[in-house]
N, CA, C and O atoms as a Tripos MOL2 file, in Angstrom:
@<TRIPOS>MOLECULE
protein
  260   259    65     0     0
PROTEIN
NO_CHARGES

@<TRIPOS>ATOM
      1 N         -18.0210  -32.1090   18.0870 N.3       1 UNK1
      2 CA        -17.8440  -31.0420   17.0570 C.3       1 UNK1
      3 C         -18.4780  -31.7030   15.7090 C.2       1 UNK1
      4 O         -18.2720  -32.8690   15.3720 O.2       1 UNK1
      5 N         -19.2250  -30.8370   15.0450 N.am      2 UNK2
      6 CA        -19.8110  -31.3700   13.8360 C.3       2 UNK2
      7 C         -18.7540  -31.5090   12.7270 C.2       2 UNK2
      8 O         -17.6400  -30.9870   12.7680 O.2       2 UNK2
      9 N         -19.2520  -32.3060   11.6920 N.am      3 UNK3
     10 CA        -18.3150  -32.4490   10.5350 C.3       3 UNK3
     11 C         -18.3110  -31.1560    9.6340 C.2       3 UNK3
     12 O         -19.2960  -30.4190    9.6580 O.2       3 UNK3
     13 N         -17.3570  -30.9000    8.9390 N.am      4 UNK4
     14 CA        -17.2370  -29.8360    8.0300 C.3       4 UNK4
     15 C         -17.7660  -30.1790    6.6360 C.2       4 UNK4
     16 O         -17.3530  -31.2100    6.1050 O.2       4 UNK4
     17 N         -18.6030  -29.4370    6.0310 N.am      5 UNK5
     18 CA        -18.9980  -29.8720    4.6600 C.3       5 UNK5
     19 C         -17.9220  -29.4300    3.6360 C.2       5 UNK5
     20 O         -17.3210  -28.3560    3.6350 O.2       5 UNK5
     21 N         -17.7920  -30.4520    2.7720 N.am      6 UNK6
     22 CA        -16.8430  -30.0730    1.6190 C.3       6 UNK6
     23 C         -17.5860  -29.2680    0.5530 C.2       6 UNK6
     24 O         -18.7530  -29.4890    0.2290 O.2       6 UNK6
     25 N         -16.8500  -28.3660    0.0660 N.am      7 UNK7
     26 CA        -17.3380  -27.5780   -1.1680 C.3       7 UNK7
     27 C         -17.2130  -28.4880   -2.3420 C.2       7 UNK7
     28 O         -16.1170  -28.8240   -2.7880 O.2       7 UNK7
     29 N         -18.5100  -28.9340   -2.9010 N.am      8 UNK8
     30 CA        -18.5440  -29.8820   -3.9240 C.3       8 UNK8
     31 C         -17.9670  -29.3280   -5.2470 C.2       8 UNK8
     32 O         -17.3990  -30.1300   -5.9880 O.2       8 UNK8
     33 N         -18.0560  -28.0920   -5.5930 N.am      9 UNK9
     34 CA        -17.3970  -27.5450   -6.6290 C.3       9 UNK9
     35 C         -15.8430  -27.6010   -6.6260 C.2       9 UNK9
     36 O         -15.1830  -27.8710   -7.6290 O.2       9 UNK9
     37 N         -15.3270  -27.3230   -5.4150 N.am     10 UNK10
     38 CA        -13.8730  -27.4100   -5.2860 C.3      10 UNK10
     39 C         -13.3900  -28.7790   -5.3700 C.2      10 UNK10
     40 O         -12.3460  -29.0400   -5.9670 O.2      10 UNK10
     41 N         -14.2040  -29.7920   -4.7170 N.am     11 UNK11
     42 CA        -13.8730  -31.1720   -4.6390 C.3      11 UNK11
     43 C         -13.6040  -31.7460   -6.1300 C.2      11 UNK11
     44 O         -12.7450  -32.6040   -6.3350 O.2      11 UNK11
     45 N         -14.3100  -31.2670   -7.0210 N.am     12 UNK12
     46 CA        -14.2970  -31.7690   -8.4220 C.3      12 UNK12
     47 C         -13.0210  -31.1910   -9.1560 C.2      12 UNK12
     48 O         -12.5490  -31.7550  -10.1430 O.2      12 UNK12
     49 N         -12.5220  -30.1060   -8.6520 N.am     13 UNK13
     50 CA        -11.4640  -29.4720   -9.2680 C.3      13 UNK13
     51 C         -10.0260  -29.7000   -8.5980 C.2      13 UNK13
     52 O          -9.0170  -29.4540   -9.2600 O.2      13 UNK13
     53 N          -9.9510  -30.0910   -7.5030 N.am     14 UNK14
     54 CA         -8.6730  -30.3360   -6.7340 C.3      14 UNK14
     55 C          -8.6240  -31.7360   -6.2140 C.2      14 UNK14
     56 O          -9.6390  -32.3860   -5.9680 O.2      14 UNK14
     57 N          -7.2880  -32.2150   -6.0420 N.am     15 UNK15
     58 CA         -6.9890  -33.4950   -5.4350 C.3      15 UNK15
     59 C          -5.6180  -33.3970   -4.8210 C.2      15 UNK15
     60 O          -4.8620  -32.4680   -5.1030 O.2      15 UNK15
     61 N          -5.3140  -34.3160   -4.0160 N.am     16 UNK16
     62 CA         -4.1220  -34.4010   -3.3280 C.3      16 UNK16
     63 C          -2.9740  -35.1230   -3.9490 C.2      16 UNK16
     64 O          -3.2100  -36.1460   -4.5910 O.2      16 UNK16
     65 N          -1.6750  -34.6560   -3.8080 N.am     17 UNK17
     66 CA         -0.6030  -35.4560   -4.3190 C.3      17 UNK17
     67 C          -0.2290  -36.2570   -3.1620 C.2      17 UNK17
     68 O          -0.7940  -36.0540   -2.0870 O.2      17 UNK17
     69 N           0.7620  -37.2370   -3.2930 N.am     18 UNK18
     70 CA          1.2550  -38.1230   -2.3620 C.3      18 UNK18
     71 C           1.8430  -37.4840   -1.2160 C.2      18 UNK18
     72 O           1.7620  -37.9940   -0.0990 O.2      18 UNK18
     73 N           2.4920  -36.2760   -1.4550 N.am     19 UNK19
     74 CA          3.1540  -35.5600   -0.2600 C.3      19 UNK19
     75 C           2.0650  -34.5300    0.4550 C.2      19 UNK19
     76 O           2.3960  -33.8140    1.4000 O.2      19 UNK19
     77 N           0.7630  -34.5390   -0.0900 N.am     20 UNK20
     78 CA         -0.2330  -33.8470    0.6980 C.3      20 UNK20
     79 C          -0.5390  -32.5720    0.0920 C.2      20 UNK20
     80 O          -1.5220  -31.9830    0.5410 O.2      20 UNK20
     81 N           0.1510  -32.0080   -0.8910 N.am     21 UNK21
     82 CA         -0.1630  -30.7300   -1.5140 C.3      21 UNK21
     83 C          -1.4120  -30.9730   -2.4540 C.2      21 UNK21
     84 O          -1.7810  -32.1060   -2.7660 O.2      21 UNK21
     85 N          -2.0170  -29.8400   -2.8680 N.am     22 UNK22
     86 CA         -3.2300  -29.9040   -3.8540 C.3      22 UNK22
     87 C          -2.6710  -29.7260   -5.1610 C.2      22 UNK22
     88 O          -1.7030  -29.0010   -5.3930 O.2      22 UNK22
     89 N          -3.3770  -30.4870   -6.1200 N.am     23 UNK23
     90 CA         -3.0880  -30.3320   -7.5300 C.3      23 UNK23
     91 C          -4.4300  -30.0280   -8.2540 C.2      23 UNK23
     92 O          -5.5260  -30.3070   -7.7690 O.2      23 UNK23
     93 N          -4.2350  -29.4140   -9.4930 N.am     24 UNK24
     94 CA         -5.3800  -29.0180  -10.2360 C.3      24 UNK24
     95 C          -5.0590  -29.0640  -11.7580 C.2      24 UNK24
     96 O          -3.8990  -29.0390  -12.1680 O.2      24 UNK24
     97 N          -6.1600  -29.1340  -12.5860 N.am     25 UNK25
     98 CA         -5.9530  -29.1340  -14.0040 C.3      25 UNK25
     99 C          -5.9340  -27.6760  -14.4340 C.2      25 UNK25
    100 O          -6.5920  -26.8520  -13.7990 O.2      25 UNK25
    101 N          -5.2510  -27.3460  -15.4210 N.am     26 UNK26
    102 CA         -5.1100  -25.9620  -15.9100 C.3      26 UNK26
    103 C          -6.2920  -25.5840  -16.7860 C.2      26 UNK26
    104 O          -6.9420  -26.4360  -17.3930 O.2      26 UNK26
    105 N          -6.5620  -24.2400  -16.8360 N.am     27 UNK27
    106 CA         -7.6460  -23.6130  -17.4870 C.3      27 UNK27
    107 C          -7.3240  -23.4730  -18.9660 C.2      27 UNK27
    108 O          -6.2350  -23.8560  -19.3920 O.2      27 UNK27
    109 N          -8.1930  -22.9620  -19.7180 N.am     28 UNK28
    110 CA         -8.1770  -22.7610  -21.2340 C.3      28 UNK28
    111 C          -7.9780  -23.8740  -22.0010 C.2      28 UNK28
    112 O          -7.3420  -23.6750  -23.0360 O.2      28 UNK28
    113 N          -8.3600  -25.0410  -21.7740 N.am     29 UNK29
    114 CA         -8.1300  -26.2420  -22.3320 C.3      29 UNK29
    115 C          -9.3820  -27.0070  -22.8270 C.2      29 UNK29
    116 O          -9.2760  -28.1510  -23.2680 O.2      29 UNK29
    117 N         -10.5330  -26.3810  -22.7500 N.am     30 UNK30
    118 CA        -11.8330  -27.1310  -22.9440 C.3      30 UNK30
    119 C         -12.3930  -26.6890  -24.2610 C.2      30 UNK30
    120 O         -13.0360  -27.5510  -24.8600 O.2      30 UNK30
    121 N         -12.2760  -25.5330  -24.8220 N.am     31 UNK31
    122 CA        -12.7810  -25.2270  -26.0570 C.3      31 UNK31
    123 C         -12.1160  -24.1170  -26.6950 C.2      31 UNK31
    124 O         -11.2310  -23.5300  -26.0730 O.2      31 UNK31
    125 N         -12.4860  -23.6990  -28.0510 N.am     32 UNK32
    126 CA        -11.7490  -22.7410  -28.8050 C.3      32 UNK32
    127 C         -10.2660  -23.0100  -28.9000 C.2      32 UNK32
    128 O          -9.4440  -22.1410  -28.6080 O.2      32 UNK32
    129 N          -9.9270  -24.2230  -29.3100 N.am     33 UNK33
    130 CA         -8.6300  -24.7260  -29.3290 C.3      33 UNK33
    131 C          -7.9390  -24.5890  -30.6300 C.2      33 UNK33
    132 O          -6.7530  -24.8820  -30.7830 O.2      33 UNK33
    133 N          -8.7680  -24.1030  -31.6340 N.am     34 UNK34
    134 CA         -8.1510  -23.9430  -33.0410 C.3      34 UNK34
    135 C          -7.1720  -22.8370  -33.0530 C.2      34 UNK34
    136 O          -6.1290  -22.9310  -33.7020 O.2      34 UNK34
    137 N          -7.4920  -21.7270  -32.3130 N.am     35 UNK35
    138 CA         -6.5370  -20.5870  -32.4460 C.3      35 UNK35
    139 C          -5.3430  -20.6040  -31.5420 C.2      35 UNK35
    140 O          -4.4360  -19.7760  -31.6270 O.2      35 UNK35
    141 N          -5.3850  -21.6550  -30.6090 N.am     36 UNK36
    142 CA         -4.2060  -21.8720  -29.7450 C.3      36 UNK36
    143 C          -3.0750  -22.7370  -30.3740 C.2      36 UNK36
    144 O          -3.3550  -23.7610  -30.9970 O.2      36 UNK36
    145 N          -1.7970  -22.3160  -30.2030 N.am     37 UNK37
    146 CA         -0.8250  -23.0660  -30.7940 C.3      37 UNK37
    147 C          -0.6190  -24.4010  -30.0750 C.2      37 UNK37
    148 O          -1.0480  -24.5810  -28.9350 O.2      37 UNK37
    149 N           0.0240  -25.3010  -30.7420 N.am     38 UNK38
    150 CA          0.1910  -26.6470  -30.3680 C.3      38 UNK38
    151 C           0.9300  -26.6450  -29.0840 C.2      38 UNK38
    152 O           0.6130  -27.3890  -28.1560 O.2      38 UNK38
    153 N           1.9500  -25.7780  -29.0290 N.am     39 UNK39
    154 CA          2.9000  -25.7310  -27.9080 C.3      39 UNK39
    155 C           2.1330  -25.2900  -26.6970 C.2      39 UNK39
    156 O           2.2760  -25.8540  -25.6130 O.2      39 UNK39
    157 N           1.2920  -24.2470  -26.8880 N.am     40 UNK40
    158 CA          0.4340  -23.7570  -25.7600 C.3      40 UNK40
    159 C          -0.4460  -24.8240  -25.3270 C.2      40 UNK40
    160 O          -0.5470  -24.9710  -24.1090 O.2      40 UNK40
    161 N          -1.1260  -25.6240  -26.1130 N.am     41 UNK41
    162 CA         -1.9360  -26.7660  -25.6860 C.3      41 UNK41
    163 C          -1.2280  -27.8400  -25.0760 C.2      41 UNK41
    164 O          -1.7530  -28.4550  -24.1480 O.2      41 UNK41
    165 N          -0.1560  -28.1180  -25.4740 N.am     42 UNK42
    166 CA          0.7940  -29.0900  -24.8390 C.3      42 UNK42
    167 C           1.1750  -28.6980  -23.4880 C.2      42 UNK42
    168 O           1.1300  -29.5320  -22.5830 O.2      42 UNK42
    169 N           1.5360  -27.5350  -23.2840 N.am     43 UNK43
    170 CA          1.8850  -27.0300  -21.9480 C.3      43 UNK43
    171 C           0.7120  -27.1070  -20.9560 C.2      43 UNK43
    172 O           0.8950  -27.3230  -19.7580 O.2      43 UNK43
    173 N          -0.4900  -26.9220  -21.5020 N.am     44 UNK44
    174 CA         -1.6870  -26.7680  -20.6290 C.3      44 UNK44
    175 C          -2.1750  -28.1900  -20.1370 C.2      44 UNK44
    176 O          -2.9850  -28.3250  -19.2200 O.2      44 UNK44
    177 N          -1.5970  -29.2500  -20.8420 N.am     45 UNK45
    178 CA         -1.9640  -30.6440  -20.5330 C.3      45 UNK45
    179 C          -1.5820  -30.9850  -19.0920 C.2      45 UNK45
    180 O          -2.2500  -31.8200  -18.4820 O.2      45 UNK45
    181 N          -0.7070  -30.4750  -18.6130 N.am     46 UNK46
    182 CA         -0.0770  -31.0480  -17.3670 C.3      46 UNK46
    183 C          -0.9740  -30.5470  -16.1520 C.2      46 UNK46
    184 O          -1.5730  -29.4730  -16.0940 O.2      46 UNK46
    185 N          -0.9380  -31.5400  -15.2070 N.am     47 UNK47
    186 CA         -1.7190  -31.2660  -13.9650 C.3      47 UNK47
    187 C          -0.6630  -30.5720  -13.0970 C.2      47 UNK47
    188 O           0.4180  -31.1500  -12.9820 O.2      47 UNK47
    189 N          -0.8390  -29.4530  -12.5020 N.am     48 UNK48
    190 CA          0.1190  -28.8300  -11.6780 C.3      48 UNK48
    191 C          -0.2980  -28.5670  -10.2560 C.2      48 UNK48
    192 O          -1.4890  -28.5200   -9.9480 O.2      48 UNK48
    193 N           0.6550  -28.3980   -9.4070 N.am     49 UNK49
    194 CA          0.4920  -28.1370   -7.9960 C.3      49 UNK49
    195 C          -0.0490  -26.7660   -7.8030 C.2      49 UNK49
    196 O           0.2370  -25.8730   -8.6010 O.2      49 UNK49
    197 N          -0.8380  -26.5590   -6.7500 N.am     50 UNK50
    198 CA         -1.4560  -25.3100   -6.4820 C.3      50 UNK50
    199 C          -0.2470  -24.4950   -5.7480 C.2      50 UNK50
    200 O           0.6250  -25.0380   -5.0700 O.2      50 UNK50
    201 N          -0.3420  -23.1870   -5.9870 N.am     51 UNK51
    202 CA          0.7030  -22.3160   -5.3970 C.3      51 UNK51
    203 C           0.6340  -22.4300   -3.8340 C.2      51 UNK51
    204 O          -0.4100  -22.7370   -3.2590 O.2      51 UNK51
    205 N           1.7670  -22.1730   -3.2080 N.am     52 UNK52
    206 CA          1.8120  -22.3470   -1.7310 C.3      52 UNK52
    207 C           0.8810  -21.4260   -1.0190 C.2      52 UNK52
    208 O           0.2850  -21.8230   -0.0180 O.2      52 UNK52
    209 N           0.7140  -20.1510   -1.5040 N.am     53 UNK53
    210 CA         -0.0620  -19.2200   -0.8500 C.3      53 UNK53
    211 C          -1.5920  -19.4840   -0.9820 C.2      53 UNK53
    212 O          -2.3860  -18.8810   -0.2600 O.2      53 UNK53
    213 N          -1.9870  -20.3760   -1.8940 N.am     54 UNK54
    214 CA         -3.4060  -20.7160   -2.1400 C.3      54 UNK54
    215 C          -3.7770  -21.9730   -1.3730 C.2      54 UNK54
    216 O          -4.9610  -22.2650   -1.2050 O.2      54 UNK54
    217 N          -2.7630  -22.7410   -0.8930 N.am     55 UNK55
    218 CA         -3.1000  -24.0990   -0.3740 C.3      55 UNK55
    219 C          -4.0270  -23.9860    0.8180 C.2      55 UNK55
    220 O          -5.0600  -24.6540    0.8600 O.2      55 UNK55
    221 N          -3.6850  -23.1620    1.7780 N.am     56 UNK56
    222 CA         -4.5860  -23.0530    3.0080 C.3      56 UNK56
    223 C          -5.8750  -22.6760    2.6210 C.2      56 UNK56
    224 O          -6.7470  -23.3620    3.1530 O.2      56 UNK56
    225 N          -6.3190  -21.7050    1.7780 N.am     57 UNK57
    226 CA         -7.5150  -21.4190    1.4430 C.3      57 UNK57
    227 C          -8.4330  -22.5680    0.7380 C.2      57 UNK57
    228 O          -9.6300  -22.7400    0.9710 O.2      57 UNK57
    229 N          -7.6990  -23.2590   -0.0970 N.am     58 UNK58
    230 CA         -8.4480  -24.3830   -0.7960 C.3      58 UNK58
    231 C          -8.5580  -25.5950    0.2040 C.2      58 UNK58
    232 O          -9.5280  -26.3520    0.1700 O.2      58 UNK58
    233 N          -7.5510  -25.7390    1.0690 N.am     59 UNK59
    234 CA         -7.6840  -26.7330    2.0580 C.3      59 UNK59
    235 C          -8.9120  -26.6840    2.9930 C.2      59 UNK59
    236 O          -9.3670  -27.6830    3.5480 O.2      59 UNK59
    237 N          -9.3880  -25.4830    3.1140 N.am     60 UNK60
    238 CA        -10.5430  -25.2720    3.9740 C.3      60 UNK60
    239 C         -11.8840  -25.6960    3.2240 C.2      60 UNK60
    240 O         -12.8830  -26.1240    3.8010 O.2      60 UNK60
    241 N         -11.7520  -25.5090    1.8380 N.am     61 UNK61
    242 CA        -12.9010  -26.0060    1.0450 C.3      61 UNK61
    243 C         -13.0180  -27.3810    0.8870 C.2      61 UNK61
    244 O         -14.1400  -27.8480    0.6940 O.2      61 UNK61
    245 N         -11.8940  -28.2240    0.9460 N.am     62 UNK62
    246 CA        -11.9210  -29.5900    0.7380 C.3      62 UNK62
    247 C         -11.1790  -30.0920    1.9570 C.2      62 UNK62
    248 O          -9.9720  -30.2940    1.8290 O.2      62 UNK62
    249 N         -11.7760  -30.3220    3.1560 N.am     63 UNK63
    250 CA        -11.0280  -30.7710    4.3620 C.3      63 UNK63
    251 C         -10.8140  -32.2120    4.2510 C.2      63 UNK63
    252 O          -9.8170  -32.6080    4.8540 O.2      63 UNK63
    253 N         -11.5260  -33.1330    3.6070 N.am     64 UNK64
    254 CA        -11.3450  -34.5010    3.6110 C.3      64 UNK64
    255 C         -10.7380  -35.1690    2.3950 C.2      64 UNK64
    256 O         -10.6990  -36.3930    2.2700 O.2      64 UNK64
    257 N         -10.2430  -34.2670    1.4600 N.am     65 UNK65
    258 CA         -9.7420  -34.8810    0.3050 C.3      65 UNK65
    259 C          -8.1930  -34.9240    0.4810 C.2      65 UNK65
    260 O          -7.4850  -35.4180   -0.3970 O.2      65 UNK65
@<TRIPOS>BOND
     1     1     2 1
     2     2     3 1
     3     3     4 2
     4     3     5 am
     5     5     6 1
     6     6     7 1
     7     7     8 2
     8     7     9 am
     9     9    10 1
    10    10    11 1
    11    11    12 2
    12    11    13 am
    13    13    14 1
    14    14    15 1
    15    15    16 2
    16    15    17 am
    17    17    18 1
    18    18    19 1
    19    19    20 2
    20    19    21 am
    21    21    22 1
    22    22    23 1
    23    23    24 2
    24    23    25 am
    25    25    26 1
    26    26    27 1
    27    27    28 2
    28    27    29 am
    29    29    30 1
    30    30    31 1
    31    31    32 2
    32    31    33 am
    33    33    34 1
    34    34    35 1
    35    35    36 2
    36    35    37 am
    37    37    38 1
    38    38    39 1
    39    39    40 2
    40    39    41 am
    41    41    42 1
    42    42    43 1
    43    43    44 2
    44    43    45 am
    45    45    46 1
    46    46    47 1
    47    47    48 2
    48    47    49 am
    49    49    50 1
    50    50    51 1
    51    51    52 2
    52    51    53 am
    53    53    54 1
    54    54    55 1
    55    55    56 2
    56    55    57 am
    57    57    58 1
    58    58    59 1
    59    59    60 2
    60    59    61 am
    61    61    62 1
    62    62    63 1
    63    63    64 2
    64    63    65 am
    65    65    66 1
    66    66    67 1
    67    67    68 2
    68    67    69 am
    69    69    70 1
    70    70    71 1
    71    71    72 2
    72    71    73 am
    73    73    74 1
    74    74    75 1
    75    75    76 2
    76    75    77 am
    77    77    78 1
    78    78    79 1
    79    79    80 2
    80    79    81 am
    81    81    82 1
    82    82    83 1
    83    83    84 2
    84    83    85 am
    85    85    86 1
    86    86    87 1
    87    87    88 2
    88    87    89 am
    89    89    90 1
    90    90    91 1
    91    91    92 2
    92    91    93 am
    93    93    94 1
    94    94    95 1
    95    95    96 2
    96    95    97 am
    97    97    98 1
    98    98    99 1
    99    99   100 2
   100    99   101 am
   101   101   102 1
   102   102   103 1
   103   103   104 2
   104   103   105 am
   105   105   106 1
   106   106   107 1
   107   107   108 2
   108   107   109 am
   109   109   110 1
   110   110   111 1
   111   111   112 2
   112   111   113 am
   113   113   114 1
   114   114   115 1
   115   115   116 2
   116   115   117 am
   117   117   118 1
   118   118   119 1
   119   119   120 2
   120   119   121 am
   121   121   122 1
   122   122   123 1
   123   123   124 2
   124   123   125 am
   125   125   126 1
   126   126   127 1
   127   127   128 2
   128   127   129 am
   129   129   130 1
   130   130   131 1
   131   131   132 2
   132   131   133 am
   133   133   134 1
   134   134   135 1
   135   135   136 2
   136   135   137 am
   137   137   138 1
   138   138   139 1
   139   139   140 2
   140   139   141 am
   141   141   142 1
   142   142   143 1
   143   143   144 2
   144   143   145 am
   145   145   146 1
   146   146   147 1
   147   147   148 2
   148   147   149 am
   149   149   150 1
   150   150   151 1
   151   151   152 2
   152   151   153 am
   153   153   154 1
   154   154   155 1
   155   155   156 2
   156   155   157 am
   157   157   158 1
   158   158   159 1
   159   159   160 2
   160   159   161 am
   161   161   162 1
   162   162   163 1
   163   163   164 2
   164   163   165 am
   165   165   166 1
   166   166   167 1
   167   167   168 2
   168   167   169 am
   169   169   170 1
   170   170   171 1
   171   171   172 2
   172   171   173 am
   173   173   174 1
   174   174   175 1
   175   175   176 2
   176   175   177 am
   177   177   178 1
   178   178   179 1
   179   179   180 2
   180   179   181 am
   181   181   182 1
   182   182   183 1
   183   183   184 2
   184   183   185 am
   185   185   186 1
   186   186   187 1
   187   187   188 2
   188   187   189 am
   189   189   190 1
   190   190   191 1
   191   191   192 2
   192   191   193 am
   193   193   194 1
   194   194   195 1
   195   195   196 2
   196   195   197 am
   197   197   198 1
   198   198   199 1
   199   199   200 2
   200   199   201 am
   201   201   202 1
   202   202   203 1
   203   203   204 2
   204   203   205 am
   205   205   206 1
   206   206   207 1
   207   207   208 2
   208   207   209 am
   209   209   210 1
   210   210   211 1
   211   211   212 2
   212   211   213 am
   213   213   214 1
   214   214   215 1
   215   215   216 2
   216   215   217 am
   217   217   218 1
   218   218   219 1
   219   219   220 2
   220   219   221 am
   221   221   222 1
   222   222   223 1
   223   223   224 2
   224   223   225 am
   225   225   226 1
   226   226   227 1
   227   227   228 2
   228   227   229 am
   229   229   230 1
   230   230   231 1
   231   231   232 2
   232   231   233 am
   233   233   234 1
   234   234   235 1
   235   235   236 2
   236   235   237 am
   237   237   238 1
   238   238   239 1
   239   239   240 2
   240   239   241 am
   241   241   242 1
   242   242   243 1
   243   243   244 2
   244   243   245 am
   245   245   246 1
   246   246   247 1
   247   247   248 2
   248   247   249 am
   249   249   250 1
   250   250   251 1
   251   251   252 2
   252   251   253 am
   253   253   254 1
   254   254   255 1
   255   255   256 2
   256   255   257 am
   257   257   258 1
   258   258   259 1
   259   259   260 2
@<TRIPOS>SUBSTRUCTURE
     1 UNK1         2 RESIDUE 1 A UNK
     2 UNK2         6 RESIDUE 1 A UNK
     3 UNK3        10 RESIDUE 1 A UNK
     4 UNK4        14 RESIDUE 1 A UNK
     5 UNK5        18 RESIDUE 1 A UNK
     6 UNK6        22 RESIDUE 1 A UNK
     7 UNK7        26 RESIDUE 1 A UNK
     8 UNK8        30 RESIDUE 1 A UNK
     9 UNK9        34 RESIDUE 1 A UNK
    10 UNK10       38 RESIDUE 1 A UNK
    11 UNK11       42 RESIDUE 1 A UNK
    12 UNK12       46 RESIDUE 1 A UNK
    13 UNK13       50 RESIDUE 1 A UNK
    14 UNK14       54 RESIDUE 1 A UNK
    15 UNK15       58 RESIDUE 1 A UNK
    16 UNK16       62 RESIDUE 1 A UNK
    17 UNK17       66 RESIDUE 1 A UNK
    18 UNK18       70 RESIDUE 1 A UNK
    19 UNK19       74 RESIDUE 1 A UNK
    20 UNK20       78 RESIDUE 1 A UNK
    21 UNK21       82 RESIDUE 1 A UNK
    22 UNK22       86 RESIDUE 1 A UNK
    23 UNK23       90 RESIDUE 1 A UNK
    24 UNK24       94 RESIDUE 1 A UNK
    25 UNK25       98 RESIDUE 1 A UNK
    26 UNK26      102 RESIDUE 1 A UNK
    27 UNK27      106 RESIDUE 1 A UNK
    28 UNK28      110 RESIDUE 1 A UNK
    29 UNK29      114 RESIDUE 1 A UNK
    30 UNK30      118 RESIDUE 1 A UNK
    31 UNK31      122 RESIDUE 1 A UNK
    32 UNK32      126 RESIDUE 1 A UNK
    33 UNK33      130 RESIDUE 1 A UNK
    34 UNK34      134 RESIDUE 1 A UNK
    35 UNK35      138 RESIDUE 1 A UNK
    36 UNK36      142 RESIDUE 1 A UNK
    37 UNK37      146 RESIDUE 1 A UNK
    38 UNK38      150 RESIDUE 1 A UNK
    39 UNK39      154 RESIDUE 1 A UNK
    40 UNK40      158 RESIDUE 1 A UNK
    41 UNK41      162 RESIDUE 1 A UNK
    42 UNK42      166 RESIDUE 1 A UNK
    43 UNK43      170 RESIDUE 1 A UNK
    44 UNK44      174 RESIDUE 1 A UNK
    45 UNK45      178 RESIDUE 1 A UNK
    46 UNK46      182 RESIDUE 1 A UNK
    47 UNK47      186 RESIDUE 1 A UNK
    48 UNK48      190 RESIDUE 1 A UNK
    49 UNK49      194 RESIDUE 1 A UNK
    50 UNK50      198 RESIDUE 1 A UNK
    51 UNK51      202 RESIDUE 1 A UNK
    52 UNK52      206 RESIDUE 1 A UNK
    53 UNK53      210 RESIDUE 1 A UNK
    54 UNK54      214 RESIDUE 1 A UNK
    55 UNK55      218 RESIDUE 1 A UNK
    56 UNK56      222 RESIDUE 1 A UNK
    57 UNK57      226 RESIDUE 1 A UNK
    58 UNK58      230 RESIDUE 1 A UNK
    59 UNK59      234 RESIDUE 1 A UNK
    60 UNK60      238 RESIDUE 1 A UNK
    61 UNK61      242 RESIDUE 1 A UNK
    62 UNK62      246 RESIDUE 1 A UNK
    63 UNK63      250 RESIDUE 1 A UNK
    64 UNK64      254 RESIDUE 1 A UNK
    65 UNK65      258 RESIDUE 1 A UNK
């Protein structure tokens, strides 16, 4: 059986936790930061786990990560 190609765009955005779940960086943190409150920016700093119902779909895009 041939190898599965990894979706390179998804590979740059997702990585695995030690328990095997997928984690990702939050959006809205790259530009236009002056109008966003300090609290909002602070909460967006965290890397969060992907929702359970999205795990299967993203796992297909990044099979070897």
